[in-house]
N, CA and C of each residue as an Amber inpcrd file, in Angstrom:
protein
   420
 -42.1170000 -17.9460000 -20.4220000 -42.0310000 -18.4450000 -19.0630000
 -41.1440000 -19.6800000 -19.0330000 -40.0950000 -19.7050000 -18.2000000
 -39.1940000 -20.8490000 -18.1550000 -39.9290000 -22.1080000 -17.7290000
 -39.6370000 -23.2130000 -18.4100000 -40.1680000 -24.5000000 -18.0140000
 -41.6350000 -24.7230000 -18.3280000 -42.2460000 -23.8790000 -19.1620000
 -43.6940000 -23.9970000 -19.3930000 -44.0540000 -25.2980000 -20.1000000
 -43.1290000 -25.8890000 -20.8800000 -43.4380000 -27.1410000 -21.5640000
 -42.9250000 -28.3580000 -20.7920000 -42.4790000 -28.1520000 -19.5790000
 -41.9660000 -29.2550000 -18.7710000 -43.0300000 -29.7180000 -17.7850000
 -42.9960000 -31.0030000 -17.4950000 -43.9310000 -31.5580000 -16.5120000
 -43.4810000 -31.1980000 -15.1000000 -44.3770000 -31.3930000 -14.1430000
 -44.0360000 -31.1410000 -12.7510000 -42.8860000 -32.0480000 -12.3220000
 -42.8910000 -33.3050000 -12.7570000 -41.8070000 -34.2260000 -12.4010000
 -40.4730000 -33.7290000 -12.9580000 -40.4860000 -33.2200000 -14.1760000
 -39.2460000 -32.7130000 -14.7700000 -38.7390000 -31.4930000 -14.0040000
 -39.6470000 -30.5840000 -13.6580000 -39.2450000 -29.4000000 -12.8900000
 -38.7330000 -29.7960000 -11.5060000 -39.3990000 -30.7710000 -10.8760000
 -38.9410000 -31.2520000  -9.5710000 -37.5700000 -31.9170000  -9.6880000
 -37.3580000 -32.6660000 -10.7670000 -36.0570000 -33.3130000 -10.9800000
 -34.9560000 -32.2620000 -11.1180000 -35.2480000 -31.1950000 -11.8370000
 -34.2770000 -30.1100000 -11.9860000 -33.9530000 -29.5150000 -10.6180000
 -34.9740000 -29.2830000  -9.8060000 -34.7460000 -28.7350000  -8.4610000
 -33.8540000 -29.6600000  -7.6390000 -34.1040000 -30.9650000  -7.7190000
 -33.2770000 -31.9240000  -6.9730000 -31.8380000 -31.9310000  -7.4940000
 -31.6770000 -31.9060000  -8.7990000 -30.3250000 -31.8940000  -9.3690000
 -29.5610000 -30.6350000  -8.9590000 -30.2540000 -29.5080000  -8.9270000
 -29.6050000 -28.2590000  -8.5280000 -29.2170000 -28.2500000  -7.0560000
 -29.9000000 -29.0680000  -6.2560000 -29.5790000 -29.1110000  -4.8280000
 -28.3530000 -29.9610000  -4.5420000 -27.8160000 -30.6020000  -5.5820000
 -26.5840000 -31.3600000  -5.4090000 -26.7770000 -32.8560000  -5.2780000
 -28.0030000 -33.3410000  -5.4110000 -28.2060000 -34.7860000  -5.3290000
 -27.7290000 -35.4430000  -6.6200000 -27.5030000 -36.7300000  -6.5450000
 -27.0910000 -37.4840000  -7.7200000 -28.2720000 -37.6480000  -8.6650000
 -27.9890000 -38.0630000  -9.8890000 -29.0680000 -38.3180000 -10.8470000
 -29.9860000 -39.4120000 -10.3280000 -29.3900000 -40.4700000  -9.7750000
 -30.1990000 -41.5780000  -9.2670000 -31.1070000 -41.1110000  -8.1310000
 -30.5770000 -40.3070000  -7.2070000 -31.3760000 -39.8150000  -6.0840000
 -32.4630000 -38.8570000  -6.5620000 -32.1500000 -38.0180000  -7.5240000
 -33.1480000 -37.0900000  -8.0640000 -34.2670000 -37.8570000  -8.7540000
 -33.8960000 -38.8620000  -9.5260000 -34.8990000 -39.6770000 -10.2210000
 -35.8110000 -40.3770000  -9.2130000 -35.2180000 -40.9670000  -8.1990000
 -36.0020000 -41.6590000  -7.1740000 -36.9360000 -40.6870000  -6.4520000
 -36.4410000 -39.4990000  -6.1590000 -37.2400000 -38.5040000  -5.4390000
 -38.4850000 -38.0760000  -6.2120000 -38.3970000 -38.0770000  -7.5360000
 -39.5620000 -37.6570000  -8.3320000 -40.3470000 -38.8450000  -8.8870000
 -39.8950000 -40.0680000  -8.5530000 -40.6500000 -41.2610000  -8.9320000
 -40.4320000 -41.7540000 -10.3430000 -39.2260000 -41.5340000 -10.8820000
 -38.9010000 -42.0740000 -12.2030000 -37.5940000 -42.8640000 -12.1120000
 -37.3390000 -43.6340000 -13.1400000 -36.0970000 -44.3870000 -13.2420000
 -34.9770000 -43.4320000 -13.6310000 -33.7410000 -43.6970000 -13.1930000
 -32.6480000 -42.7890000 -13.5620000 -32.3900000 -42.7790000 -15.0640000
 -32.7550000 -43.8550000 -15.7730000 -32.6330000 -43.8440000 -17.2410000
 -33.6020000 -42.8290000 -17.8490000 -34.7510000 -42.6830000 -17.2270000
 -35.7260000 -41.6860000 -17.6990000 -35.1330000 -40.2870000 -17.5650000
 -34.4920000 -40.0540000 -16.4370000 -33.8680000 -38.7410000 -16.2250000
 -32.7760000 -38.4750000 -17.2680000 -31.9630000 -39.4840000 -17.5500000
 -30.9260000 -39.3200000 -18.5870000 -31.5540000 -39.0910000 -19.9630000
 -32.6510000 -39.7780000 -20.2300000 -33.3420000 -39.6030000 -21.5100000
 -33.9340000 -38.1980000 -21.6230000 -34.4880000 -37.6940000 -20.5140000
 -34.9890000 -36.3210000 -20.5510000 -33.8690000 -35.3710000 -20.9410000
 -32.7020000 -35.5860000 -20.3640000 -31.5690000 -34.6940000 -20.6530000
 -31.1110000 -34.8370000 -22.1010000 -31.0240000 -36.0590000 -22.5940000
 -30.4860000 -36.2580000 -23.9510000 -31.5030000 -36.0160000 -25.0600000
 -32.7800000 -36.3210000 -24.7930000 -33.7810000 -36.2750000 -25.8690000
 -34.7460000 -35.0910000 -25.8030000 -34.7160000 -34.3280000 -24.7300000
 -35.6560000 -33.2130000 -24.5760000 -34.8830000 -31.9090000 -24.3980000
 -34.7100000 -31.1570000 -25.4900000 -33.9400000 -29.9180000 -25.4140000
 -34.4850000 -28.9250000 -24.3840000 -35.8060000 -28.9270000 -24.1710000
 -36.3810000 -28.0050000 -23.1950000 -35.8890000 -28.3310000 -21.7770000
 -35.8460000 -29.6240000 -21.4540000 -35.3730000 -30.0510000 -20.1360000
 -33.9040000 -29.6840000 -19.9580000 -33.1040000 -30.0530000 -20.9560000
 -31.6640000 -29.7630000 -20.9050000 -31.4120000 -28.2630000 -20.7980000
 -32.1280000 -27.4840000 -21.5910000 -31.9530000 -26.0360000 -21.5860000
 -32.3330000 -25.4370000 -20.2350000 -33.4630000 -25.8900000 -19.6820000
 -33.9030000 -25.3680000 -18.3800000 -32.8960000 -25.7260000 -17.2800000
 -32.4050000 -26.9600000 -17.2930000 -31.4130000 -27.3840000 -16.2940000
 -30.1410000 -26.5520000 -16.4270000 -29.6530000 -26.3820000 -17.6410000
 -28.4180000 -25.6040000 -17.8420000 -28.6160000 -24.1350000 -17.4870000
 -29.7730000 -23.5640000 -17.8240000 -30.0560000 -22.1680000 -17.4540000
 -30.1040000 -22.0010000 -15.9400000 -30.7450000 -22.9420000 -15.2740000
 -30.8160000 -22.8750000 -13.8080000 -29.4360000 -23.0510000 -13.1840000
 -28.6390000 -23.9530000 -13.7370000 -27.2660000 -24.1300000 -13.2320000
 -26.4650000 -22.8450000 -13.4050000 -26.5940000 -22.2230000 -14.5600000
 -25.8700000 -20.9750000 -14.8270000 -26.3180000 -19.8760000 -13.8680000
 -27.6120000 -19.7820000 -13.6330000 -28.1280000 -18.7850000 -12.6870000
 -27.6200000 -19.0490000 -11.2790000 -27.6070000 -20.3160000 -10.8760000
 -27.1030000 -20.6790000  -9.5470000 -25.6230000 -20.3400000  -9.4290000
 -24.8730000 -20.6240000 -10.4910000 -23.4440000 -20.3090000 -10.4940000
 -23.2260000 -18.8010000 -10.3700000 -23.9870000 -18.0220000 -11.1150000
 -23.8410000 -16.5680000 -11.0630000 -24.1840000 -16.0280000  -9.6760000
 -25.2180000 -16.5780000  -9.0590000 -25.6020000 -16.1580000  -7.7100000
 -24.4970000 -16.5020000  -6.7060000 -23.9880000 -17.7150000  -6.7910000
 -22.9000000 -18.1270000  -5.8980000 -21.6740000 -17.2520000  -6.0960000
 -21.3200000 -16.9970000  -7.3380000 -20.1680000 -16.1660000  -7.6420000
 -20.3300000 -14.7540000  -7.0790000 -21.5190000 -14.1830000  -7.2120000
 -21.7190000 -12.8300000  -6.6860000 -21.6500000 -12.8270000  -5.1600000
 -22.1290000 -13.8960000  -4.5050000 -22.0200000 -13.9810000  -3.0520000
 -20.5660000 -14.0910000  -2.6140000 -19.7950000 -14.9200000  -3.3200000
 -18.3730000 -15.0830000  -2.9910000 -17.6330000 -13.7660000  -3.2020000
 -17.8680000 -13.1370000  -4.3390000 -17.1970000 -11.8720000  -4.6240000
 -17.6180000 -10.7790000  -3.6410000 -18.8650000 -10.8260000  -3.1880000
 -19.3370000  -9.8580000  -2.2070000 -18.6060000  -9.9780000  -0.8770000
 -18.1470000 -11.1770000  -0.5450000 -17.4140000 -11.3960000   0.7000000
 -15.9300000 -11.1130000   0.6010000 -15.4390000 -10.8980000  -0.6040000
 -14.0040000 -10.6870000  -0.7950000 -13.4440000  -9.4830000  -0.0410000
 -14.1030000  -8.3290000  -0.0470000 -13.5170000  -7.1960000   0.6790000
 -13.2910000  -7.4870000   2.1630000 -14.2230000  -8.1870000   2.7890000
 -14.0740000  -8.5260000   4.2040000 -12.8920000  -9.4680000   4.3930000
 -12.7830000 -10.4730000   3.5270000 -11.6930000 -11.4360000   3.6280000
 -10.3390000 -10.7630000   3.3750000 -10.2790000  -9.9190000   2.3810000
  -9.0290000  -9.2220000   2.0740000  -8.6330000  -8.3110000   3.2260000
  -9.5930000  -7.5880000   3.7830000  -9.3040000  -6.7130000   4.9180000
  -8.7440000  -7.5110000   6.0880000  -9.3600000  -8.6630000   6.3760000
  -8.8790000  -9.4980000   7.4800000  -7.4620000  -9.9940000   7.2140000
  -7.2030000 -10.4420000   5.9890000  -5.8610000 -10.9340000   5.6570000
  -4.8230000  -9.8190000   5.7260000  -5.1750000  -8.6370000   5.2530000
  -4.2540000  -7.4980000   5.3040000  -3.9400000  -7.1530000   6.7570000
  -4.9670000  -7.1550000   7.6090000  -4.7510000  -6.8520000   9.0240000
  -3.8320000  -7.8770000   9.6810000  -4.0620000  -9.1550000   9.4010000
  -3.2160000 -10.2040000   9.9780000  -1.7940000 -10.0840000   9.4470000
  -1.6510000  -9.8810000   8.1470000  -0.3240000  -9.8030000   7.5310000
   0.4910000  -8.6450000   8.0890000  -0.1650000  -7.5480000   8.4420000
   0.5550000  -6.3710000   8.9170000   0.6340000  -6.2380000  10.4260000
   0.0210000  -7.1600000  11.1700000  -0.0240000  -7.0680000  12.6310000
   1.2020000  -7.7430000  13.2400000   2.1170000  -6.9430000  13.7440000
   3.3560000  -7.4730000  14.3000000   3.1150000  -8.2820000  15.5800000
   1.9090000  -8.2040000  16.1600000   1.5850000  -9.0110000  17.3390000
   1.1730000 -10.4360000  16.9640000   0.9020000 -10.6600000  15.6880000
   0.5630000 -12.0050000  15.2190000   1.8380000 -12.8350000  15.0840000
   1.6730000 -14.1560000  15.1690000   2.8260000 -15.0390000  14.9560000
   3.3000000 -14.8720000  13.5100000   4.5900000 -15.0030000  13.3240000
   5.1760000 -14.8430000  11.9850000   4.5400000 -15.8100000  10.9880000
   4.2990000 -17.0410000  11.4190000   3.7170000 -18.0180000  10.4840000
   2.3160000 -17.5960000  10.0410000   1.5490000 -16.9640000  10.9400000
   0.2140000 -16.4780000  10.5640000   0.3120000 -15.3050000   9.6020000
   1.2840000 -14.4380000   9.8380000   1.4750000 -13.2840000   8.9550000
   1.9130000 -13.7410000   7.5680000   2.8140000 -14.7020000   7.5430000
   3.2810000 -15.2340000   6.2540000   2.1300000 -15.9410000   5.5330000
   1.3430000 -16.7240000   6.2720000   0.2030000 -17.4180000   5.6520000
  -0.7890000 -16.4170000   5.0720000  -1.0740000 -15.3320000   5.8070000
  -1.9950000 -14.3080000   5.3020000  -1.4140000 -13.6250000   4.0730000
  -0.1240000 -13.3230000   4.1250000   0.5390000 -12.6860000   2.9770000
   0.5080000 -13.6060000   1.7660000   0.7780000 -14.8640000   2.0030000
   0.7850000 -15.8410000   0.9060000  -0.6110000 -15.9530000   0.2860000
  -1.6460000 -15.9860000   1.1240000  -3.0120000 -16.0740000   0.6120000
  -3.3570000 -14.8470000  -0.2380000  -2.9780000 -13.6740000   0.2390000
  -3.2360000 -12.4440000  -0.5210000  -2.5060000 -12.4600000  -1.8520000
  -1.2240000 -12.7860000  -1.8140000  -0.4290000 -12.7910000  -3.0390000
  -0.9010000 -13.8710000  -4.0100000  -1.2150000 -15.0330000  -3.4780000
  -1.6680000 -16.1280000  -4.3260000  -2.9520000 -15.7550000  -5.0560000
  -3.8940000 -15.1680000  -4.3270000  -5.1560000 -14.7570000  -4.9510000
  -4.9300000 -13.6710000  -5.9880000  -4.0640000 -12.7260000  -5.6710000
  -3.7860000 -11.6450000  -6.6160000  -3.1290000 -12.1760000  -7.8810000
  -2.1660000 -13.0570000  -7.7130000  -1.4630000 -13.6130000  -8.8760000
  -2.4220000 -14.4210000  -9.7360000  -3.2410000 -15.2630000  -9.1050000
  -4.1990000 -16.0590000  -9.8720000  -5.2010000 -15.1610000 -10.5850000
  -5.6380000 -14.1070000  -9.8990000  -6.6130000 -13.2080000 -10.4980000
  -6.0500000 -12.4290000 -11.6640000  -4.8130000 -11.9910000 -11.5450000
  -4.2090000 -11.1580000 -12.5820000  -3.5550000 -12.0050000 -13.6710000
  -2.7750000 -12.9760000 -13.2480000  -2.0100000 -13.7580000 -14.2130000
  -2.6290000 -15.1050000 -14.5560000  -3.5860000 -15.5400000 -13.7440000
  -4.1390000 -16.8650000 -13.9630000  -3.1000000 -17.9350000 -13.7110000
  -2.1790000 -17.6820000 -12.8100000  -1.0760000 -18.6010000 -12.5650000
  -0.9350000 -18.8320000 -11.0760000  -0.1460000 -19.8050000 -10.6930000
   0.0420000 -20.0910000  -9.2760000   1.0810000 -19.1620000  -8.6730000
   0.9830000 -18.9770000  -7.3720000   1.9500000 -18.1540000  -6.6600000
   3.3480000 -18.7390000  -6.7980000   3.4700000 -20.0540000  -6.7390000
   4.7910000 -20.6690000  -6.8410000   5.4840000 -20.3150000  -8.1560000
   4.7230000 -20.3160000  -9.2360000   5.3060000 -19.9530000 -10.5220000
   5.7380000 -18.4890000 -10.5150000   4.8770000 -17.6190000  -9.9860000
   5.2300000 -16.1930000  -9.9210000   6.4670000 -15.9830000  -9.0640000
   6.5570000 -16.7170000  -7.9480000   7.7200000 -16.5900000  -7.0700000
   8.9940000 -17.0480000  -7.7970000   8.8910000 -18.1230000  -8.5700000
  10.0760000 -18.5940000  -9.2850000  10.5110000 -17.5880000 -10.3430000
   9.5520000 -16.9260000 -10.9750000   9.8880000 -15.8790000 -11.9490000
  10.5690000 -14.7120000 -11.2380000  10.0390000 -14.3280000 -10.0710000
  10.6640000 -13.2470000  -9.2980000  12.1070000 -13.6140000  -8.9310000
  12.3030000 -14.8390000  -8.4510000  13.6620000 -15.2660000  -8.0680000
  14.5960000 -15.2620000  -9.2780000  14.0720000 -15.6710000 -10.4100000
  14.8860000 -15.7100000 -11.6320000  15.4430000 -14.3320000 -11.9600000
  14.6600000 -13.2880000 -11.6780000  15.0900000 -11.9340000 -11.9780000
  15.6720000 -11.2040000 -10.7690000  15.9830000 -11.9720000  -9.7100000
  16.7070000 -11.4040000  -8.5810000  15.8540000 -10.7530000  -7.5190000
  14.5750000 -11.0870000  -7.4390000  13.6990000 -10.5280000  -6.4050000
  13.4040000 -11.5970000  -5.3550000  13.3370000 -11.1810000  -4.1070000
  12.9680000 -12.0670000  -3.0080000  11.9430000 -11.3490000  -2.1410000
  10.9580000 -12.0730000  -1.6200000  10.0370000 -11.4860000  -0.6560000
  10.7330000 -11.4410000   0.6970000  10.5690000 -10.3450000   1.3990000
  11.1330000 -10.2470000   2.7500000  10.3170000 -11.1100000   3.6980000
  10.9500000 -11.6280000   4.7260000  10.2710000 -12.4610000   5.7140000
   9.1870000 -11.6900000   6.4340000   7.9450000 -12.1150000   6.2750000
   6.7940000 -11.6610000   7.0540000   6.6350000 -10.1470000   7.1300000
   7.0970000  -9.4120000   6.1230000   6.9200000  -7.9590000   6.1000000
   6.3170000  -7.5480000   4.7580000   5.0430000  -7.9450000   4.5060000
   4.4480000  -7.6940000   3.1980000   4.3340000  -6.2210000   2.8480000
   4.2140000  -5.3510000   3.8450000   4.0640000  -3.9330000   3.5300000
   5.3680000  -3.3160000   3.0440000   6.4990000  -4.0130000   3.2430000
   7.7820000  -3.4620000   2.8180000   8.1650000  -3.8920000   1.3990000
   7.4070000  -4.8530000   0.8310000   7.5930000  -5.1750000  -0.5830000
   8.7500000  -6.0940000  -0.9090000   9.3590000  -5.8710000  -2.0580000
  10.4040000  -6.7360000  -2.5940000  11.7790000  -6.1420000  -2.3840000
  12.7490000  -7.0100000  -2.2220000  14.1440000  -6.5980000  -2.1720000
  14.7950000  -6.9530000  -3.4970000  15.6820000  -6.1240000  -3.9650000
  16.4670000  -6.4490000  -5.1480000  17.8180000  -6.9270000  -4.6500000
  18.1950000  -8.1370000  -5.0610000  19.4890000  -8.6730000  -4.6670000
  20.5800000  -7.9480000  -5.4580000  21.6880000  -7.7170000  -4.7940000
  22.8250000  -7.1760000  -5.5020000  23.5530000  -8.3010000  -6.1880000
  23.5700000  -8.2750000  -7.4800000  24.2700000  -9.3030000  -8.2790000
  25.6590000  -8.7950000  -8.5920000  26.6710000  -9.3080000  -7.9110000
  28.0430000  -8.8450000  -8.1700000  28.9570000  -9.9890000  -8.4740000
């Protein structure tokens, strides 16, 4: 059972820390000095382990929620990027967001770097027409 060797104050402190409060605020909320909270973290492996496990679980939950919303966001961006009734700047912004996310996801790099690599090899993105793709410049 997680946290079975931890006191109620330690478990409450972990809950406060996970909610985003500072160490000082978490310590005050559970009625201990912030040095006590730091000592729990440094000297009590059970406390540190429980806090890190809870942080990891919270991160995984947040990540799954964000990833769950991605299809809706991508669909909206694709619709805006391809809608000729939208302002060109909105279409370009949507296209840039889509491309930037794709490049970061695949290459782990920024869109600007990918664009500079494309330009180096003679590719240019067409103005606000993401569905038409890349143009190859004629090098003569």
